[in-house]
Every structure is written in structure tokens, then in C-alpha cells.
C-alpha positions as CSV (number, residue, x, y, z in Angstrom):
1,X,0.0,0.0,0.0
2,X,1.3,3.5,-0.9
3,X,2.1,5.7,2.1
4,X,-0.3,8.6,2.4
5,X,2.3,10.5,4.4
6,X,6.0,10.4,3.4
7,X,8.7,11.4,5.9
8,X,12.0,12.8,4.6
9,X,15.1,14.1,6.3
10,X,16.7,16.6,3.8
11,X,19.3,17.8,6.3
12,X,20.3,17.2,10.0
13,X,17.7,18.3,12.4
14,X,14.9,18.8,9.9
15,X,12.1,16.4,9.0
16,X,9.7,16.9,6.1
17,X,6.2,15.4,6.3
18,X,4.8,15.2,2.7
19,X,1.1,14.5,2.2
20,X,1.1,11.9,-0.6
21,X,-2.3,11.4,-2.2
22,X,-1.7,13.6,-5.3
23,X,-4.5,12.0,-7.3
24,X,-6.9,13.4,-4.6
25,X,-5.0,16.7,-4.1
26,X,-3.8,15.1,-0.8
27,X,-7.3,14.9,0.7
28,X,-7.2,13.3,4.2
29,X,-8.6,9.8,4.5
30,X,-8.6,7.4,7.4
31,X,-5.2,6.1,6.5
32,X,-3.6,9.5,6.4
33,X,-5.2,10.5,9.7
34,X,-3.7,7.5,11.4
35,X,-0.3,8.1,9.7
36,X,-0.4,11.8,10.9
37,X,-0.9,10.8,14.5
38,X,1.8,8.1,14.3
39,X,4.3,10.6,12.7
40,X,3.5,13.3,15.3
41,X,4.1,10.9,18.2
42,X,7.4,9.9,16.6
43,X,8.5,13.5,16.2
44,X,7.7,14.3,19.8
45,X,9.8,11.4,20.9
46,X,12.6,12.5,18.5
47,X,12.9,16.0,20.1
48,X,16.6,15.5,20.8
49,X,17.5,15.0,17.1
50,X,14.7,16.8,15.2
51,X,14.6,20.6,15.7
52,X,12.2,21.7,13.0
53,X,9.4,20.2,10.9
54,X,8.2,21.1,7.4
55,X,4.7,20.0,6.2
56,X,4.0,20.1,2.4
57,X,2.1,18.3,-0.3
58,X,2.9,16.1,-3.3
59,X,1.8,17.3,-6.7
60,X,-0.5,20.2,-7.3
61,X,-2.2,20.3,-3.9
62,X,-1.2,21.0,-0.3
63,X,-4.4,19.4,1.1
64,X,-7.9,19.6,-0.3
65,X,-9.6,18.8,3.0
66,X,-11.3,15.7,4.1
67,X,-11.9,13.1,1.4
68,X,-15.7,13.1,1.5
69,X,-15.9,10.7,-1.4
70,X,-13.6,8.0,-0.1
71,X,-12.5,8.6,3.5
72,X,-12.7,5.0,4.6
73,X,-14.7,2.9,7.1
74,X,-14.7,5.4,9.9
75,X,-16.5,8.3,8.3
76,X,-20.0,8.6,9.8
77,X,-23.2,9.4,7.8
78,X,-25.4,12.3,8.6
79,X,-28.0,9.8,9.9
80,X,-25.6,8.2,12.4
81,X,-25.9,9.0,16.1
82,X,-24.6,12.4,17.1
83,X,-22.0,10.8,19.4
84,X,-20.4,8.9,16.5
85,X,-20.3,12.1,14.4
86,X,-18.8,13.9,17.4
87,X,-16.0,11.3,17.8
88,X,-15.2,11.7,14.1
89,X,-14.9,15.4,14.4
90,X,-12.7,15.1,17.5
91,X,-10.4,12.7,15.6
92,X,-10.0,15.2,12.8
93,X,-9.5,18.1,15.2
94,X,-6.6,16.0,16.8
95,X,-4.4,16.9,13.8
96,X,-4.1,20.7,14.4
97,X,-4.0,20.0,18.1
98,X,-1.0,17.6,17.6
99,X,0.8,20.2,15.4
100,X,0.5,22.9,18.1
101,X,1.7,20.4,20.7
102,X,4.8,19.4,18.9
103,X,7.9,20.6,20.7
104,X,9.5,21.6,17.3
105,X,8.4,24.6,15.3
106,X,6.3,23.6,12.3
107,X,6.6,25.3,8.8
108,X,3.7,24.8,6.4
109,X,5.0,25.0,2.9
110,X,1.7,25.5,1.0
111,X,2.4,24.3,-2.6
112,X,-1.1,24.4,-4.0
113,X,-4.8,24.0,-3.1
114,X,-5.2,24.4,0.7
115,X,-8.9,24.2,1.7
116,X,-11.0,22.8,4.6
117,X,-9.0,20.5,6.8
118,X,-5.9,21.5,4.8
119,X,-6.5,25.1,5.8
120,X,-6.9,24.0,9.5
121,X,-3.6,22.1,9.2
122,X,-1.9,25.1,7.7
123,X,-3.2,27.5,10.4
124,X,-1.9,25.3,13.2
125,X,1.7,25.6,11.9
126,X,4.0,28.2,13.5
127,X,5.2,29.6,10.1
128,X,3.3,29.5,6.8
129,X,4.9,30.2,3.5
130,X,3.1,29.8,0.2
131,X,3.8,29.1,-3.5
132,X,2.6,31.9,-5.8
133,X,0.1,29.3,-7.1
134,X,-1.3,28.4,-3.7
135,X,-5.0,29.0,-3.0
136,X,-6.8,28.9,0.3
137,X,-10.4,28.4,1.3
138,X,-12.8,27.3,4.0
139,X,-14.8,24.6,2.3
140,X,-17.2,23.3,5.0
141,X,-19.6,26.2,4.7
142,X,-20.1,25.5,1.0
143,X,-21.4,22.0,2.0
144,X,-24.0,23.4,4.4
145,X,-21.8,22.9,7.5
146,X,-20.3,25.3,9.9
147,X,-17.1,27.0,8.7
148,X,-15.8,26.9,12.2
149,X,-14.0,23.5,12.6
150,X,-10.6,22.0,13.5
151,X,-9.5,25.2,15.3
152,X,-10.1,27.6,12.4
153,X,-12.3,29.9,14.4
154,X,-9.5,30.1,17.0
155,X,-6.5,30.4,14.7
156,X,-7.7,32.5,11.7
157,X,-9.0,35.6,13.6
158,X,-5.7,35.7,15.5
159,X,-3.7,35.6,12.3
160,X,-5.6,37.8,9.9
161,X,-8.1,39.7,12.1
162,X,-11.7,39.1,12.9
163,X,-13.3,40.9,10.0
164,X,-11.1,39.2,7.4
165,X,-11.6,35.8,9.1
166,X,-15.4,36.3,9.0
167,X,-15.2,37.2,5.3
168,X,-13.3,34.0,4.4
169,X,-15.2,31.7,6.8
170,X,-18.7,32.9,6.0
171,X,-18.3,32.9,2.2
172,X,-16.0,30.0,1.6
173,X,-14.5,32.0,-1.2
174,X,-11.1,31.1,-2.7
175,X,-8.2,33.3,-1.5
176,X,-5.2,33.8,-3.7
177,X,-1.6,33.6,-2.6
178,X,-1.4,37.4,-3.1
179,X,-4.3,38.1,-0.8
180,X,-3.1,35.6,1.7
181,X,0.2,37.5,1.8
182,X,-1.4,40.9,2.1
183,X,-3.6,39.7,5.0
184,X,-0.7,38.1,6.8
185,X,-1.8,34.5,6.5
186,X,1.6,33.6,5.1
187,X,4.9,35.3,5.9
188,X,6.2,35.0,2.4
189,X,5.2,34.0,-1.1
190,X,7.9,32.3,-3.3
191,X,7.9,30.9,-6.8
192,X,6.7,27.2,-7.0
193,X,10.1,25.8,-7.9
194,X,11.7,27.5,-4.9
195,X,9.1,26.7,-2.3
196,X,10.5,23.4,-1.0
197,X,14.1,24.5,-0.9
198,X,13.2,27.7,0.8
199,X,11.2,25.9,3.5
200,X,14.0,23.5,4.2
201,X,16.5,26.4,4.3
202,X,14.2,28.2,6.8
203,X,13.8,25.1,8.9
204,X,17.6,24.6,8.8
205,X,18.2,28.1,10.2
206,X,15.9,27.3,13.1
207,X,17.5,23.9,13.6
208,X,20.9,25.5,13.9
209,X,19.8,27.5,17.0
210,X,19.7,26.4,20.6
211,X,16.9,23.9,20.9
212,X,15.7,25.0,24.3
213,X,15.6,28.6,23.3
214,X,13.6,27.7,20.2
215,X,11.1,25.5,22.1
216,X,10.6,28.2,24.8
217,X,10.0,30.8,22.1
218,X,7.3,28.6,20.4
219,X,5.6,28.0,23.7
220,X,5.7,31.7,24.7
221,X,4.2,32.7,21.3
222,X,1.3,30.3,21.8
223,X,0.7,31.1,25.5
224,X,1.0,34.9,25.2
225,X,-1.4,35.1,22.3
226,X,-4.0,34.5,25.0
227,X,-2.2,36.1,27.9
228,X,-4.5,37.8,30.4
229,X,-2.3,40.9,30.2
230,X,1.1,42.3,29.6
231,X,2.4,41.5,33.1
232,X,1.7,37.8,32.7
233,X,3.3,37.7,29.3
234,X,6.5,39.4,30.6
235,X,6.6,37.0,33.6
236,X,6.7,34.0,31.2
237,X,9.3,35.7,29.0
238,X,11.5,36.4,32.0
239,X,11.4,32.9,33.2
240,X,12.1,31.5,29.7
241,X,15.2,33.8,29.3
242,X,16.6,32.6,32.6
243,X,16.1,28.9,31.7
244,X,17.6,29.2,28.2
245,X,20.6,31.4,29.2
246,X,22.4,28.5,31.0
247,X,22.4,26.0,28.1
248,X,25.6,24.9,26.4
249,X,24.1,25.7,23.0
250,X,23.3,29.2,24.1
251,X,26.9,29.7,25.3
252,X,28.2,28.5,21.9
253,X,26.0,30.8,20.0
254,X,27.0,33.8,22.1
255,X,30.6,32.9,21.5
256,X,30.0,32.7,17.8
257,X,28.3,36.1,17.6
258,X,31.0,37.8,19.8
259,X,33.7,36.8,17.2
260,X,31.9,38.5,14.3
């Protein structure tokens, strides 16, 4: 059976997770869901050797959402009991939750179509870069469902603002790479043939830094987005600086910069 998720190691400290159902624009089915969770568990255990993660897609798509035509045996019907449908939704929501919970920073290299569950996956990443041919959209509302799923109503307003998020989520319209860039959904747009190399290069720059400092920075960004106030945000930052200052990696980096 073909793997729906291919794991690559293009350089030391960097792992690439490549969605691998190009014939379905990398739509998520039950096999991919299982492989995602297995991969995330392995990456968490490999924290000592993996310092950054890149998620991208094979072929023309990043991820076209849930495969509603052929998900597999676990997809509930609309007539199934609510508890079964809730369990399915919780299983899908576990993907963005697992991305946020990874100790490593995650870079989404969006190479093409990115809609529905694919957009939720993208939003959960720490850094998003896009191909000039990438497109984004919230597909659920076009199917008569709520556009708020898999963490999108949490992530998207924090990234692009409430009004823009409402526009995208309530209409389900297609958003171009240019608009995504203008609205801050992605930090950079690059040409398609440069996307993968650029993502690996960016991941490598992060991987070369002190691991504890990187992890504490990721955590502080997540926690302080919802901080009760400036004082609590500063308190967390102060603690993190004290913890990261004493590592051997931090000392080596300070020595490196002092010699420039």
C-alpha cells in the first residue's frame, strides 16, 4: 500500500512530512489520519534529534480537505448517532492539536490547493509560506456545514483579524496567494520551484539554533497570544530567558556572535 504521508530528512535536524495522495489533491482519509498521528508521536519522541518540521504536499495540492468521497470505514453518515459524528470530528481536530503540541516549530510550505481540513492544518503551523500558485479556502460552509472547525475559528482571527476571518469563513471563497500574503496568512510567497528548498532552508536556520531557546519561544508565542495581560506575558518571557541562558548551545551561539 502506498504511504499517504511520506517522511523525509533533507538535512540534519529537519524532518519533512509530505502528504502523498496527489491523485486526490492530498485529501485526508482514514489512513492519512492514522499516519499523521503516528508521525507526530514519533516527532515528539525525537525531540533530541529533530529541531524543525516542514509540512508540504505532493503534486498540485497541499491538502484539499477531508476526502468526502472515499474517507474510509470510519466516516459517519449524517444519519448516524450524534455521538459517532462527534467522535469523528474530535479525531479530525486532533491533527491541528497535535501540530500545536509538537515541541518543534512547524513550517507549512503550501504548494497548491489548501482548503477545509488543509487550511486548518496550515493554520496550526508556526510559520506559513506559500507558493505563488497556492490558494486557500474554507470549504465546509459550502457544504452546508459550519465553517468553524478544526481550530479555524481560533487560529484564523488571531492571524488575519476578525473581519477578514469572518469574510473568508462565512463565504468559503477562494483566497489567492497574493491576498493571503497581504492579509498576513503567510509570511512569504515564493515561486513554486523555490518553495521546498526555501522551506528547508528556513527550517535549517531554526534547527541550527539552541533547541531550548527555540522551544521556549514557540511556547511563549502560543501562551502569550491568549495572555491575560502584559504582566503575565512578561513574567513568562523572563522565566524563559533565565532557563535558556544557561544551556551549552546558548553559550556556543553567544561565543559565535561575539567573534563577528
